[in-house]
N, C-alpha and C positions, 0 to 999 in steps of 0.2 A: 600629474605624475601617476596618480593612482589608476587613471584610465589607461595609461600606457602600459602599466604592469598588468592590468586585467586583460587588455587586448593581446599582449605577448603571451600570457598564460594560456588563454583560450587557443591562440595560434599554435602553441607547442602541443597542446592536447589533441589538435586536429592533424598533426603530422602523420602521413601514412606510413604504416609499418607492415612488413610482410610477416605473416604468422602462418607457419606450417600447420596443417590440420584444423585450422579455424580457431583454435584456442591454445594457449600455451600449455604444454605438457600432455596434449592429447595424442593418441595413436591413430593413424589413418592410412597405413600403407595399402596400396592397391596393386593387383597384378599388372604386369606390363601389357600393352596392347599387342595383339598378334602382328607379326611382321616387323617389330622394332627390336633394336638391340639393347633397350633399356633393361635394367634389373628390376626396378619398381617405380611406381608413380605415387606422388603425394598431392593431396588437395591443399590449396593455400588460399589465403585471403589477404588483401591489403585493406587494413582497417585503421581507424584513428588510434593514436597512442593511448588516449584516454580510455577507449573501449578495451584495448588490450590490458591495461592496468586493472580495470574492473574485472575482466575475465580471470586474471591471475588471482584476485581475492576470492571470487565466488566459485572458481573452478568449473565454470560452464561457458559454453559458446553462446554469445549474444549474436542474434541475426542482423548485425549492422556492420556493413563493410562497403568500401568503395569499389572493389573489383575482386573476383575470385576466379580460380582455374585449377588446372592440374599441371604438374611438371614431371618429366621423366628424369630419373637418376640413372646415370650410366656407370 
């Protein structure tokens, strides 16, 4: 039973979460690309839930993520 709880706990901490600007509470608005109708672009990262929680506590971006990119906001 303890092993099951441990595996489930680790699994929950590895769930991917989309975090805008790389860390919670950060500002990272970028100008839109020329020729697009977007208002602004934002950097984002898909990172483990556990990493996001640590970033909330230390208020810094940790360079550990599954995937990153930018998205246009219209």
